[in-house]
C-alpha positions in Angstrom: 0.0 0.0 0.0 1.5 3.4 -1.1 1.6 6.5 1.0 -1.6 7.9 -0.6 -3.6 4.8 0.1 -2.4 4.8 3.7 -3.4 8.4 4.3 -7.0 8.1 2.8 -7.5 4.9 4.8 -6.0 6.1 8.0 -7.4 5.2 11.4 -8.1 8.8 12.3 -10.2 9.2 9.1 -12.2 6.1 10.1 -12.8 7.6 13.6 -14.0 11.0 12.2 -16.4 9.3 9.8 -17.6 6.9 12.5 -18.4 9.8 14.8 -20.4 11.7 12.1 -22.4 8.6 11.1 -23.0 7.7 14.8 -24.5 11.1 15.3 -26.8 10.5 12.3 -27.8 7.1 13.5 -28.7 8.5 17.0 -30.7 11.2 15.3 -32.6 8.7 13.3 -33.3 6.6 16.4 -34.6 9.7 18.2 -37.0 10.5 15.4 -38.1 6.9 15.2 -39.0 6.9 18.9 -40.7 10.3 18.7 -42.7 9.2 15.7 -43.7 5.9 17.4 -44.9 7.8 20.5 -46.8 10.3 18.3 -48.6 7.4 16.6 -49.6 6.0 19.9 -51.0 9.4 21.0 -53.0 9.5 17.8 -54.6 6.2 18.7 -52.8 4.0 16.1 -52.6 0.3 16.8 -49.2 -0.8 18.2 -49.2 -3.9 16.0 -49.7 -1.7 12.9 -46.8 0.6 13.9 -44.5 -2.4 14.6 -45.4 -4.0 11.3 -44.7 -0.7 9.5 -41.3 -0.4 11.1 -40.3 -4.0 10.3 -41.5 -3.8 6.7 -39.8 -0.5 6.1 -36.6 -1.8 7.5 -36.8 -4.9 5.3 -37.5 -3.0 2.1 -34.6 -0.6 2.9 -32.0 -3.4 2.9 -32.4 -4.3 -0.8 -32.1 -0.8 -2.3 -29.1 -0.2 0.0 -27.2 -2.8 -2.0 -26.7 -0.2 -4.8 -25.3 2.2 -2.2 -22.8 -0.5 -1.0 -21.7 -1.0 -4.6 -21.1 2.7 -4.8 -18.9 2.6 -1.7 -16.9 -0.3 -3.2 -16.5 1.5 -6.5 -15.2 4.7 -4.9 -13.1 3.2 -2.1 -10.5 1.8 -4.6 -9.4 5.4 -5.4 -10.8 7.7 -2.7 -10.5 5.4 0.3 -13.1 3.6 2.3 -13.8 6.3 5.0 -14.6 9.2 2.6 -16.6 6.9 0.2 -18.5 5.6 3.2 -19.3 9.1 4.4 -20.2 10.5 1.0 -22.7 7.7 0.2 -24.1 7.4 3.7 -25.4 11.0 4.2 -26.3 12.7 0.9 -25.3 12.0 -2.7 -25.6 9.3 -5.3 -23.1 7.1 -7.1 -23.8 8.7 -10.5 -23.0 12.1 -9.0 -20.0 11.1 -7.0 -18.2 9.3 -9.7 -19.0 12.0 -12.4 -17.9 14.9 -10.2 -14.8 13.1 -8.9 -13.7 12.4 -12.5 -14.3 16.0 -13.6 -12.3 17.3 -10.6 -9.5 14.8 -11.4 -9.4 15.9 -15.0 -9.3 19.6 -14.1 -6.1 18.7 -12.0 -4.5 17.3 -15.1 -5.0 13.6 -14.1 -6.1 11.0 -16.6 -8.9 10.0 -14.2 -9.4 8.4 -10.9 -6.1 6.4 -11.1 -4.6 5.5 -7.8 -1.0 5.8 -9.1 -1.6 9.4 -10.1 -3.6 10.6 -7.1 -1.9 12.6 -4.3 -3.1 13.9 -1.0 -3.5 17.4 -2.5 -5.5 15.9 -5.4 -7.7 14.0 -2.9 -8.4 17.2 -0.9 -9.4 19.0 -4.0 -11.6 16.2 -5.3 -13.2 15.8 -1.9 -13.9 19.5 -1.6 -15.5 19.7 -5.1 -17.7 16.7 -4.4 -18.8 18.0 -1.0 -19.5 21.6 -2.1 -21.3 20.5 -5.2 -23.8 18.4 -3.4 -24.7 21.2 -0.9 -26.8 22.8 -3.6 -29.6 20.4 -2.8 -29.3 21.1 1.0 -29.6 24.8 0.6 -32.5 24.5 -1.8 -34.3 22.4 0.8 -33.5 24.9 3.6 -34.7 28.0 1.7 -37.3 26.7 -0.9 -38.7 23.3 0.3 -41.4 24.7 2.5 -42.7 26.9 -0.4 -42.4 24.0 -2.8 -44.3 21.6 -0.5 -47.0 24.2 -0.2 -47.5 24.2 -3.9 -47.6 20.4 -4.0 -50.4 20.4 -1.3 -52.5 22.6 -3.4 -55.0 21.2 -5.9 -53.3 21.3 -9.3 -54.9 23.5 -12.0 -55.4 20.7 -14.6 -56.5 21.6 -18.0 -59.2 19.0 -18.7 -60.1 18.1 -22.2 -63.8 18.3 -22.9 -63.9 14.9 -24.6 -61.3 12.8 -22.9 -61.4 14.4 -19.5 -57.7 14.0 -19.1 -55.4 16.5 -17.4 -52.3 17.7 -19.3 -48.9 17.0 -17.8 -47.4 19.9 -15.9 -44.2 21.8 -16.8 -42.4 20.1 -13.9 -43.2 16.6 -15.3 -41.7 17.6 -18.7 -38.7 19.3 -17.1 -38.0 16.2 -15.0 -38.2 13.9 -18.0 -36.0 16.3 -20.1 -33.3 16.4 -17.3 -33.4 12.6 -17.0 -33.0 12.1 -20.7 -30.2 14.7 -20.8 -28.4 12.9 -18.0 -28.6 9.5 -19.7 -27.5 11.0 -23.0 -24.5 12.5 -21.3 -23.4 9.3 -19.8 -24.1 7.1 -22.9 -22.4 9.7 -25.1 -19.2 9.5 -23.0 -19.4 5.6 -23.2 -19.8 5.8 -27.0 -16.9 8.2 -27.2 -14.7 5.8 -25.2 -15.7 2.9 -27.4 -14.5 4.6 -30.7 -11.6 2.6 -32.0 -8.4 4.5 -31.2 -5.5 4.3 -28.8 -6.8 3.8 -25.3 -10.4 3.1 -26.3 -12.5 1.1 -24.0 -15.8 -0.6 -25.1 -16.5 -2.2 -21.8 -18.4 0.8 -20.2 -20.8 0.8 -23.2 -21.3 -3.0 -23.0 -22.0 -2.8 -19.2 -24.4 0.1 -19.8 -26.3 -1.8 -22.4 -26.6 -4.9 -20.2 -27.7 -2.8 -17.2 -30.3 -1.0 -19.4 -31.6 -4.4 -20.7 -31.9 -5.7 -17.2 -33.8 -2.6 -16.0 -36.1 -2.9 -19.0 -37.0 -6.5 -18.0 -37.7 -5.3 -14.5 -39.8 -2.4 -15.7 -41.8 -4.8 -17.9 -42.5 -7.1 -14.9 -43.4 -4.2 -12.7 -45.6 -2.3 -15.1 -47.1 -5.2 -17.2 -47.1 -8.1 -14.7 -47.9 -5.9 -11.7 -44.9 -7.3 -9.7 -44.5 -4.2 -7.6 -42.2 -5.9 -5.1 -39.4 -5.7 -7.8 -39.3 -1.9 -7.5 -37.3 -2.1 -4.3 -34.3 -3.9 -5.8 -34.5 -3.5 -9.6 -31.7 -0.9 -9.6 -29.4 -2.9 -7.3 -30.1 -6.1 -9.2 -29.4 -4.4 -12.6 -26.1 -3.1 -11.3 -25.0 -6.4 -9.9 -25.9 -8.3 -13.1 -24.1 -5.8 -15.3 -21.0 -5.9 -13.0 -21.0 -9.7 -13.0 -21.3 -9.6 -16.8 -18.3 -7.3 -17.0 -16.2 -9.6 -14.9 -17.2 -12.6 -17.0 -16.5 -10.8 -20.3 -13.1 -9.7 -19.1 -12.3 -13.3 -18.1 -13.4 -14.6 -21.5 -11.6 -11.9 -23.5 
């Protein structure tokens, strides 16, 4: 293990992250207890409350697999403690990897390559990732209350006289457009890497296609076969299948 790997996986770093996450766990337990007591005061059945807690905890485990995969993916270059912290509080694997690679590129590195990373580069990448994700936090602090007030109001739907169907709002179109743009950006980068030239790599595109196909199968089962239980682990399962396929293809090739 080189000096960089030792520093980003140091015991002091583990301690700091453990303290932060312990505080969050305690806060969650406090809110859980307060919510349970509030439910009792409202006259809710204790059996119903306990069943809700158990079912919620059970269905939380499966989606968390994708978060664990993200920690594993980042820990190879940014260390276990920081990756553990970033994906345990706020953030998502898609954002973390993308921003980390952008920050690394701006530093003149070829990417998140352990042999090229230094402690200074780690600090810069970590700062960019952390500051970038704070936009959502500040939006929630200053604008969430007003936004939730709009959501609670009855929407002004334009109803067609013959079909009696409401038109989709601008927010629905904007969300779809942003999602399509995000997917296009990632797929475009994979296609660019797959173009035959020195240093080209077709594996990201193959893995993306396999993951998309798996997700398509899950969506078919959820939407057409009414297998709603698959919603809780379709993302994690698609990621695992695609990663396993990548390993198998590398072994064969």
